[in-house]
C-alpha positions, 0 to 999 in steps of 0.5 A, a space after each residue: 500500500 505505497 504512496 508512489 503514484 504512477 508515472 504519467 509521462 506516457 498517456 495510457 492506452 484506453 480500451 473502447 469500453 473505457 473511452 465509452 464509459 468516460 464519455 457517458 460519465 461526462 454527460 451524466 455528471 452534467 445532470 448528476 442531480 437526476 441520475 442514480 449512479 448506483 444501478 444500470 448504465 451509470 453504475 456499469 460505466 463507473 465499474 468499468 473505470 474502477 476495474 481498469 488497470 489505468 491509475 487515472 481511471 481508478 482515481 476518477 472512479 474513486 473520486 466519483 463514488 466519493 462525491 456521489 455518496 456525499 449527497 446520495 446515501 440511499 441503500 445500495 446493492 451488492 453490485 454497487 458496493 463491489 467496485 468500491 470495495 475493489 477500489 479500497 484494495 487498490 495499490 495506490 493510496 489516493 484510490 483507497 482514500 476515495 473508496 474509503 470516503 465513499 464507504 464512510 458516506 454510504 455507511 450512514 445508512 443502516 442497510 449499507 452498514 450491514 452490507 459493507 461488513 457482510 461483503 468483507 469490507 472490514 479487512 481492507 479498512 483495517 489495512 488502511 487504518 494501519 497506514 502511516 498516511 493521516 488521510 488514510 487513517 481519517 477515512 478508514 477510521 471514520 468509516 469504521 465509526 459509522 459501521 460500529 453504530 449497527 449492533 450486528 456489526 459490533 461483534 464482527 468489528 470486535 473480532 476483526 482485530 480492529 480494537 487494538 489499532 483503534 485504541 492506538 489511533 486514539 492517541 494520534 497527534 492528529 485530532 481528526 484521527 483521534 476524534 474518529 478513533 474515539 468515536 468508534 471506541 465509544 460506539 463499541 462500548 454499548 454492550 457488556 461483552 464489547 466493553 470487556 474486549 475494549 478493556 483487554 485492548 487497553 482502552 481505559 488509560 487511553 480514554 482517561 488520557 483523552 480527558 486532558 484534551 482541549 478538544 470538546 469533541 474528544 472530551 465528550 467521546 471519552 467521558 461517554 465511553 467511560 460512562 458506559 464502562 462504568 455501568 459494569 461493576 468490573 469496569 468500575 473496579 478497574 477504574 477505581 484501582 487504576 485511575 485515581 485522578 478520574 473523579 477530579 478530572 470529571 469534576 473539572 469538566 462539570 465546572 469548565 467544559 461545554 454543556 454537552 460534556 458537563 452532562 456526560 461527565 455528571 452521568 459518568 459520576 452517576 455511574 461511578 457512584 453505583 459503588 460505595 467508595 465512589 459515593 464517598 470519594 465524589 463528596 470528599 472531592 468537593 462534588 456537592 459544591 460543583 453539582 448542587 448549584 446546577 439543579 437551578 439550571 434552565 437546561 433540563 438535561 443538566 438538571 436530569 444529570 445532576 439529579 441522577 447523580 445525587 440519587 446515587 450519592 444519597 444512598 450512602 449514609 455518610 453523605 446524608 449530613 453534607 447533602 442536607 447541610 448544603 441547603 439543597 433540600 428546598 430545591 429538591 422539594 420544589 423540583 418534585 412538581 416544578 421539573 418539566 422532566 419525568 426523569 428528573 422527578 423520579 431521581 429527585 423523589 428517590 434521592 429524598 427517599 434515600 435521605 430520609 432513610 439514612 437520617 437517624 436524627 431530627 426529621 423536622 427539616 423534612 416535615 417543614 420542607 413542604 415535601 408532603 404538599 408536593 408529594 400529594 400534588 404529584 399523586 393527585 395529578 391525573 397526568 403524573 406518569 406511572 414511573 413518577 407515581 411509583 417513585 412517590 409511593 415507594 417514598 411514602 412507604 419509607 416515610 410511614 415507617 418513620 416515627 416522626 413522619 408517618 403522621 404527616 402522611 396520615 393527616 396529609 390525605 394520602 390514604 384517599 390517593 393510595 386506595 385507587 393505586 391498589 388497582 394500578 397496572 404496575 405490580 410494584 406500584 400496587 405493592 407499595 400502595 398496599 404496603 403503606 395502607 398495611 403500615 397505617 393499619 399497624 398503627 392501631 387506634 392512632 390511625 383507625 379513624 382515618 381507615 374508617 373514614 376511607 372504608 367505602 370511598 373513594 372508588 369503593 374505598 378500603 373495603 373494595 380493595 380488600 374484598 377484591 384482593 381476597 376473592 378466591 375466584 379471582 386470580 391474583 399475585 400471591 404476595 398481593 393477597 398476603 398483604 391484604 390478609 395482613 392488613 385485615 389481621 392488623 385491623 382486627 387487632 387495632 382495638 378500634 370497635 368501629 374498624 373491627 365491626 366494619 371488617 367482620 360485618 362485611 359480606 365477603 371479607 371474612 367468608 373469603 378468608 375462610 375459603 382461603 384458610 381451607 383451600 389446602 385441606 379441600 384440594 387433593 392437588 394444586 389445581 384449586 390453589 393455582 386457580 386462585 393465584 396468578 404467578 408473574 414471570 418476572 422476579 419480584 423486587 423485595 423492596 416493594 414490601 419495605 414495611 415493618 408490618 409485612 415482610 416476606 421472609 423469602 421472595 424465592 419461596 416455592 409455590 407450596 411455601 407461599 400458599 402454605 404461608 397464606 393459608 396459615 395467615 388466613 387460619 390465624 385470622 379466622 381464629 381471631 375473628 371467633 375470639 373478638 368481642 366488640 
């Protein structure tokens, strides 16, 4: 693959076909806007030049394909790609340049990306990538960058031997080569398998080194690729063990770089903060001073990035005090309803939940922050998304476990909003709504008046929720039935005559519990039991039952264990009913 061009002292002899092709192309290029050069006679003429042994004809064909593909990137056939791939393997570097530029242009189209790789385009591109010629590197690496956006191609690229030269070229002295190489590496970081291959190719120190570049595009590619590597626990461990300056470099970007790089640096910090050591290190390095003011930004993606990072930082108990001492609580509470982003709302609510869960001292600041008013507004808004509702109710399930905050939830009118959510489409949302109601039932006489008040309203009230969840002729998740049974048990132990009377006198609640209690004895096989339950395929998250009143001991129980536990609880309730006096 030399740079020597042929001797032009003697005019080459052309065949009649070549002369005819040249004449046709001259005419076609005068009206190129209306010509499809990828098929028929135009393609035949270009192919004639491409397969010629005459250098000027080859370079003309390569240049023509390059120029045509700049404006026309439609899906092309194998017949159209064959002459371009042939030119890519020509002995003259300038011909290769034109061919790789044409492939790079065509590779913005998904069908073309796949076809180029299927036709063996990677091997000659990698050879050109290894050339010492800068232009060859720019075009070939740029083409591979485009090819790497197709999921099907990534495995072929990873197995082609391209990762090591791409990693090497990311250190090039030419920023154009660096950008293309870093872009290709970034495109290869979107799956765990390829991230591991990149790590073995030595990409991590190269990416961290690019953080020192003054080029904002390189900064963006490097931070995004590192963010993807930090998705995996093994990637975070490697970064922790080998890159001690990473957090400080990312925090500098948050303060000084473009908004696009700022956002990505923050998201990289968010992913790193999945691990405890990074959660504390980011705060120790002054991360809160850099991050928290950005919650006031008018640029929504920046607010989303910061709130996502804060969500992870708030997990660590040691960070609770510095976060609250920063004075950020009012801003977080305001964002519950003021943020225009569902994603930011979810992150903020989750961060507040973490802060409450980690706070073991005075909760007055939370009680006086307006958080309950904001949460109620979110739950009452019919336009609130299911994702935000899920975070909000999960947060309430933490609040009601706190001795200082549960009364605020009770008196805030949340019961009326939670009862309709027991019928939500989301299983986790259902579970958390039911868990909060169960926790109120555990408060005995302190909460009984509110439970009585919502017995038959809204939407049929508490009695409708319990009756439907206990009906054995309706298939139901076993865990949901368990929560309903536990709630009834707690109500019967509440020392509230009015609440006990409502439960016992209900036309279906106790009779349904009696049926559940006798299901095991009545059934000779599992059919009767199975007809009363619906078991989900997805594994259930035990955190959905974060309550001191109901706590499944083992979410991995087999079906018989679950059914036996439910039936035993139902039998205890039936026995309790027989002893009650009210």
